N, C-alpha and C positions, 0 to 999 in steps of 0.2 A: 202580160198574163194577170188575171187577176184571180186569186186564190180562193177568196169568200163567195165569190157567184159561180165560178167553176165547179167546186166541190159540193156546194149545196144545193145545186139545180137537179131537179128530177127528170130523167129521161126515160123513155120507155124502151130505147134501143138494147138489144140484147147483151151488146158489148160495153152497156154504159158502166164505168168504173169497175172493169174486171181488174184483177191484180196486174193484168200485163199491161192495160191501159193505165192504170194508175203510177207504175212505175217509169213508163216513158214520159207521161204528162207531168209529173213531179221533179223527174230529172231535168226535164227543160226548163221548168220553173225555178229550180235551185241554181241552175246554171247562169239564168239570167241575173240572179242575184250575186253572184261572182264565188259561188262555191265552188271550189276546185274539183273533188270527187263527187260530182253531183248525184250521177247514176248509182254508185256504191250507196252514199247516204242514204239516197231515197228508199233503196232496198233494206237497210237497216232499221229506218224509221218505220216503214210498212210492216216489216216483220215484229218489230215492237207492238205496233197497234193492233195486230192480228194475234200477239202471242204465239208465233211459231219462229222456225228458224229460217234462215235464208234459202235453205234448200227446198222448203216447201213451197215457197212463193212460186218456183219454178215447176214444181209437181203440180200446183194448182192454178197455173197460169189464168185458166178462165174463169175461176170462181168470182163470184161478183161479192161486192163489200156491201154490207147492210148500213142502214143509216147511223147506227152507234160507232161501227167500225170507220166510217168515213169520218164522222166527228172528231173522234179520238186522233186518227190520222192528220188530219186537219192542223189540230192545236200543236203536234209534234213538228210538223213541216213549217209552220209559222215562225216556230222557235229558231228553227235552222235557218230559216230565210233571213232571220235578224243576225246571222251568224253566231249563234251560241253554238259553241262545239258539240258535236255528236255525243263525245263520252259523257258531256254533262246532261244531255238529254236522256240518254239511254240510263245515266247513273252509274256506268261500271265500265273498265277497262280491262282488256286481257293483256298481262303482261308475263311473256315466257310462260312460265306453268301455273301461274296464279291468276284469280279473278279478283280485281280491287274494284271496291266502291269509290266513285269518282265523282266529286261534284266541285263546285266553284270554291272551296274551301282550300282546296289543294291543286298544285299543278298537274296536269294530266300526263301520265307516264308515257314517254316516247319510245318508240322501237329502237332509235339509237341508244338509249341507255341501256339495253340489253348487251351491248357489248362490255360494259363496265362489270355487269355480274359476271359475263362469260370470262374474261379475263382473271378475275379473282378467283373463280372455280377453277380454272386452269391452273391457277398458282397452288391453289389449297392441295388439288389432287396429287401434288407431287411431296407433300409433308406427311410426316406420318401421323400428326395429329388433326388433320385436315385443315380448317379454316382457324380453329381455335376460339379466340375472343373476337369479336367485331364492334367497332366503333361507326355507326352510321351518322354523320353530321348533315341535319338539314333533311331529314327523312321525308318530309311531305306525306304523301300518300301511303309511304312505308314499302314502295315498290321493291327498292334495291336490299334492304335490311330482311324483308320477309321472304323475299326470293331466294337469298343466302341461307335463310333459316330452312326454306322448304329444300333445296335443292343440293346444301353443302353438308358437310360434317362440322358442325360449329357448337362450341360450348355455351355461346349465349351472343346476342347482340343488344348494345346498348344503342338506342335511336334518339336522336335529339331533333327537336324543332323550335325556333321562337314563338309559332303561335299555338294557342289552346286549340284552335280549329282542327289545325293539321295534327296535332297529336291524337284528337278525338279520333279522326278519320283513320289515321294509321293504326290505331288500338282496335278499332272496329275490324279493319282488315286483317290484324294478326289474328284475331278470334274468328274471322271467316275462313281463313286457311290454316287453322288449327295449329298455330305455332305459337300462341300467347303465352306460353310458359317460358319461351327461349327469348321473348321480347322485354326489354326494359326500357319504357319511354319515359323521357325526361324534358323537360321544357325549360328552355334556354339557350343563349347564344354559344354555337361552337364547344368549347373546352371548358366553359364557365360551369357548366353542371356535371365535371368530370372530378373526381376526388384526386388529390396530389398522389396518392398512392395506388392509383388505377393505372393499368397498362394494358395494350390491346396488340394482338396480333395482326389485325387489319386496321387501317383507317381509310373509309371510303366516303366519297361525296360526290352528289351531283348538284353542285352549289349555285345559286344565281351568278351567271357570268356574262349577261348581256351589258352593254356599256349604256348608260342614262340616255345620251344622245342618239340611241339607236331606235328608240320606241317609235320613232316616225315611220320606219321601214316595216314594221310588225304587221303580221294579218289581223284584221279585227276580231278574228278568233282568239288570238293570243292577247293582244293589247286590251281589249274592253271587257273579257271575261276572266282571264286567268289572274291569280294575284300577283300584284306587282312584287311583293316581297319574296316571292319564289323566281323571279325573273331577271331582276335588276342587280347589278353586283358592282354599282360604284360609277363613278367619272369614266374610268379604263374598262369595267367590267371585271378587273381582275384583284379588285381589293379584297374580297372575301376570300379569294383563292389563296393570296399571300398569307393572310391569317391562319388559314389550315396548313399551309406549308410550314410557317414559321412554328407553329405549336406541335406538329406532328411527331419531331424527334422526341421530345418530352414525355409523350404519351403511347410510344411504340415501344413493344419488346424488341430486343436484339433479333436483327434479320427479319422484323416485321416490314408488311406491305402497305403502302401509301398508294391509293388508287382514286383518280380525281377525273371526272368529265369536264370538258372545256369546250368553248365555242370556235368558231371559224377564224383562223388567223392567230389564235393565242397559244400555239404550241411551244414556239421558240421561246417566247418570254416565260412560260411556266418550265419548262425545262431548265432555263437559266436561273430561274429563283430556286428550284430545288438543287442543284448542283451548288448554288451559292452558299447553302446551308453546311456543306461538308460532311451531312450526316447520311448520304445516301449513295447507293450504288445501283448498278442495271437499270438504269431510268430508261425507259421505253415508250414511244409514243404509238398507240394503236388506233386502225382506222375503223370507221363503222361500216355498216353494208353499202353506203352511198360512195365509199372510197375516201371520206373526209376524215382529217384526224380528229380523232373525239375523246381519246382516253389515254391518261399517262400514269404509268406504274413505276415505282420506285420502291428500292428494297432498303431498310435502315440497316447501315454498316455497323 
């Protein structure tokens, strides 16, 4: 299937490049390129090109695209065919209750990470002061810290990241969601930008946890487009997580919460590392919506 000739050809047929025909044709085209959710992605791209929501596509199934609309859609479709992530093409991602600017400077927020936020909110709902003060290590797009500020009762969130680009995107997202006054963004590695007299009620992180040698099994959308600094956690994938665990007791208040996201098969080692510190109790592993072990929480004793 050749996208350039097909989309630019002119036809006098009444159904030529109607919304319906375009959806089915482009879904097949993306499927041939190895795109997993080809029909859904085609719909999102067409809705973007036509400046309408997906529901309107179905309500206007027989509407014909004009040349400008076809050209705009073609450019978006070609980007997705090259396996550029849909979220980067659209420039935004919905994460729980917030909409986040998303581009190649930051990792794309995943639905699985929503469990991390959910567990923290659940813990905070049982505390008289709510979430208190939060430290979000490796904030990326700001998805976790901003969600906690929007949904939870917190006195403030300190969000760190090692890249200037990530801090810029997260700052933009905090302003976009009206919580810029609650967020304090700092550029630096983990606890290095935290003062010795600063303590937090919650330390949370969705850190890089993919082992370096697992790069070969990643989808092109991940390996070729998303920032490696946000993906790879060293030789075993646990190096950065260990640093977070070791430094957490010195930065948490009494009975404060440590909450971490991790990858497949890492739960046992992470729980062991937390217990080895002798500084935590109530260590619990939580599963994501797919039933996979995804998040660990532990309370400072």
